C-alpha positions in Angstrom: 186.2 103.6 -26.3 189.3 104.8 -28.0 189.5 108.2 -29.7 191.0 106.9 -32.8 191.3 103.3 -34.0 192.5 101.7 -37.1 189.3 99.8 -37.9 185.5 100.6 -37.0 183.3 97.5 -37.1 179.7 98.2 -38.0 177.0 96.0 -37.0 173.4 96.5 -37.5 170.8 94.5 -35.3 167.4 94.1 -36.1 165.1 91.4 -34.0 168.3 88.8 -34.2 168.2 86.6 -31.1 170.6 87.6 -28.4 172.4 84.5 -28.3 173.3 84.7 -32.0 174.3 88.7 -31.7 176.6 87.5 -29.0 178.3 85.0 -31.2 179.0 87.7 -33.7 180.0 90.3 -31.2 182.4 87.7 -29.6 184.0 86.8 -33.0 185.0 90.6 -33.4 186.1 90.9 -29.9 188.2 87.8 -30.3 190.1 89.1 -33.4 193.9 88.7 -33.6 194.1 92.4 -34.6 192.8 94.4 -31.8 193.1 97.9 -33.0 189.2 98.3 -33.6 186.0 99.6 -32.4 182.7 97.8 -32.7 179.8 100.1 -33.1 176.2 98.4 -32.9 173.3 100.1 -34.3 170.0 98.8 -33.1 167.6 99.3 -35.9 164.7 99.5 -33.8 164.6 96.0 -32.3 161.3 94.9 -30.2 162.3 91.4 -29.4 165.1 92.4 -26.7 162.8 93.5 -23.9 165.6 92.9 -21.2 168.2 94.9 -22.9 170.6 92.3 -23.4 172.5 93.6 -26.3 173.2 96.9 -24.3 173.9 95.1 -21.3 176.5 93.2 -23.1 178.1 96.1 -24.6 178.3 97.9 -21.4 180.5 95.3 -20.2 182.9 95.8 -23.1 182.9 99.6 -22.9 186.5 100.0 -24.1 185.5 98.3 -27.3 181.8 98.8 -28.1 179.7 101.5 -28.6 175.8 101.1 -28.8 173.3 103.0 -30.8 169.5 102.7 -31.0 167.1 104.3 -33.3 163.7 103.4 -35.0 163.5 101.0 -37.5 165.3 102.5 -40.8 166.5 99.2 -42.3 170.4 97.8 -42.8 171.6 100.3 -45.2 170.6 103.5 -43.3 171.8 101.9 -40.2 175.3 101.1 -41.5 175.1 104.9 -43.0 174.6 106.0 -39.7 177.3 104.0 -38.2 180.0 105.5 -40.6 179.0 109.2 -39.4 180.1 108.3 -36.0 183.0 105.9 -36.8 186.4 107.0 -35.8 188.6 104.4 -37.8 190.6 104.9 -40.6 189.1 101.5 -42.1 185.4 100.5 -42.1 184.5 96.9 -41.9 180.8 95.3 -41.6 179.3 92.2 -39.9 175.8 90.9 -40.1 174.3 90.2 -36.4 173.9 86.7 -37.6 177.3 85.9 -39.0 180.9 85.8 -37.6 184.5 86.6 -38.3 187.0 84.0 -38.3 190.0 85.2 -35.8 192.1 86.5 -38.5 189.4 88.3 -40.7 190.5 92.0 -39.9 194.2 91.5 -40.3 193.5 89.5 -43.5 191.5 92.3 -45.0 193.7 95.1 -43.7 196.7 93.3 -45.8 195.0 93.8 -49.0 194.7 97.5 -48.7 197.8 98.3 -49.9 196.5 98.0 -53.4 193.1 98.6 -53.1 190.5 101.2 -51.5 187.9 98.8 -50.9 187.6 95.0 -51.1 184.7 92.5 -51.1 185.6 88.8 -50.1 184.2 85.4 -50.7 183.1 83.6 -47.5 182.8 80.3 -45.8 179.3 79.8 -46.4 177.3 77.5 -44.0 174.2 75.8 -45.7 171.6 73.1 -44.9 171.1 72.3 -48.6 173.0 73.0 -51.9 170.2 75.5 -53.1 171.2 77.8 -50.5 174.7 78.7 -52.1 172.3 80.4 -54.5 170.8 83.7 -54.5 168.5 85.8 -56.9 170.6 87.5 -59.5 169.8 91.1 -59.3 170.2 91.8 -63.0 167.4 89.0 -63.7 165.6 88.1 -60.7 164.4 85.0 -62.6 167.9 83.6 -62.4 169.8 82.3 -59.5 174.0 83.0 -59.1 176.1 81.5 -56.4 177.1 83.6 -53.4 180.9 83.4 -54.4 179.9 85.4 -57.6 178.1 88.2 -55.5 179.4 90.9 -53.7 178.2 90.5 -50.1 177.5 93.6 -47.9 179.1 92.4 -44.7 182.3 91.3 -46.6 183.1 95.0 -47.6 186.2 96.5 -46.0 187.8 99.6 -47.2 189.0 103.2 -46.4 186.6 105.3 -44.5 186.6 108.1 -47.3 185.1 105.4 -49.5 182.1 105.0 -47.3 182.1 108.8 -46.5 181.8 109.5 -50.4 179.2 106.8 -50.9 175.8 105.8 -49.1 174.2 102.4 -49.0 170.7 102.7 -50.9 167.7 100.9 -49.0 167.2 98.4 -52.0 168.0 94.7 -53.1 171.5 94.2 -53.9 172.7 97.4 -52.3 176.1 95.9 -51.8 176.7 95.1 -55.3 175.3 98.9 -56.1 177.8 100.3 -53.7 180.8 98.2 -55.0 179.9 99.4 -58.7 179.8 102.9 -57.5 182.8 102.8 -55.5 184.7 101.3 -58.7 184.0 104.4 -60.5 186.3 106.5 -58.1 188.4 104.2 -56.3 190.5 100.9 -56.5 188.5 97.7 -55.8 188.9 94.2 -55.5 187.2 91.0 -55.0 189.2 88.8 -52.8 189.2 85.0 -52.1 189.6 85.2 -48.4 187.2 83.1 -46.7 187.4 84.5 -43.4 183.9 85.6 -42.8 181.6 83.0 -42.1 178.2 83.5 -43.8 175.4 81.6 -42.4 172.7 80.8 -45.1 171.1 78.0 -43.1 168.8 80.7 -41.2 165.3 80.9 -42.6 165.2 84.1 -41.1 168.3 85.9 -42.4 167.6 89.1 -44.4 168.6 87.6 -47.6 166.4 84.5 -47.2 163.3 86.8 -46.5 164.2 88.8 -49.9 164.9 85.8 -51.7 161.5 84.4 -50.7 159.6 87.5 -51.2 161.2 88.4 -54.9 160.3 84.5 -55.8 156.9 84.9 -54.6 156.3 88.0 -56.8 157.8 86.0 -60.0 155.3 83.1 -59.3 
């Protein structure tokens, strides 16, 4: 692992199938911009009995660090990743999504006039309703993902992530962005270099949406 890099990419993993995690890892490794480290934080997964993620990370030790701890949730895992990161900038990727090859470069270009950005995504769905998530301001309503701040599209200077912490709550991403806006320059960008898979019933967002919908019924 390089001592200092331009970008630290953080990935929290919890019981995601290895083939899907590998897709996410490979999308980071295949970036056009190569001055980065990838920090994988295994959040206490119990489905990887063959340690496939660790084994794959060990083959790429010049780029990947692997950390494992007991289950704390995605927010706390990313906070932990920030603490051990060496990059000037922080990027995030969900274990069941992927980057387009130009994602890091595209994000970095936007940082001249911003400290933190969030971006729109290329969203993969099976049906039209999957474009919509619960509105954190009113959980009886749905809003389009393009109108949300999505956790893994956040990209910014490390000092932003050191000054603020993600909270283990629904819409932790939007709360983080709003808090950052009080101290830093923030922008929402229409990049669509992040591929967001909303067609997985096991995704974190789908699980939260189902749980909150059940509470309201």
